[in-house]
Steps between C-alpha positions, in 0.01 A plus 500: 500500500225670701564523873219386729425767761433224755875434506631858530702550813500831694845570643579683821864526583653618834831623371635579841470141624552319171789686346653451161849570371529742212640232257187288564250760367547403130337167523278556802160498314592193295620316808185580700273392215702183438483420872124552506465252212656230716169511697274546199616552141210743435612757763625836379557835671221761485588829338494698823762396756574668838842543662510648853825652636660818613594710198849545646573132461785460255306244298188722462690819439724338237233296321180702541472570129541135407242396761250750351571357153421148628155618638602551856335766714765601747349577843731698722530376857609808691759486772359508853644716772499374853680655798709723276634189307407457142419135430484337160227275629142533372194293513502346154217271595261784558612678177461186297162427656387852408617441144309167483189659641534781247513252216197318639306827497611583147429147393858454389612219730560172323368171620860399580717713727879483544653668806882522497631572850793325642455574868145629535216284614176546297301213655201717573511651148528161339200367702302805403581450137409126510177574674420726200580212254844616404792266441795601715865473393804622700873534448690487831844480666624159602441609865124551446286318754345170393158635607530794266616278208214258572234771490572574132388268226845522337832628628844563351832605651551861389875458439422221259206679333701823454781315315346218300183300430465364847290195600241564769568376854136465607 
């Protein structure tokens, strides 16, 4: 079966704010694709996927090789120092936006874009994508704001999507 490029989905994953347990990695890609198909059976993940997170995160350090084998580009989000305190916080939104813009410039960004970020708010990014005729999809925490969920064309709960073929919530 030939895959229609109109239904490829570019994936951008904020691993700091949408974490995954090690035992969930084996079925991750199948669960994401099965979840996407609850919105449209023709959706499939594009070859190039982006995961953003600090390289010292247990999940990334333990599963980096697997992520690369699955087509992920791992973008390190460096620790930030403030007032002599090292924080694990980083601005995933800006890093992901940079990655999206890079794919636009390289003509690699699919017409459909999935952003996985449990706590981050990508409303501005989603609106920018939609104004450029992209379909927006998100996976979020159950605490995500209704405004954020309503901005995307389709939304899933990340905890469901990471563990099974989840039905979309919007």
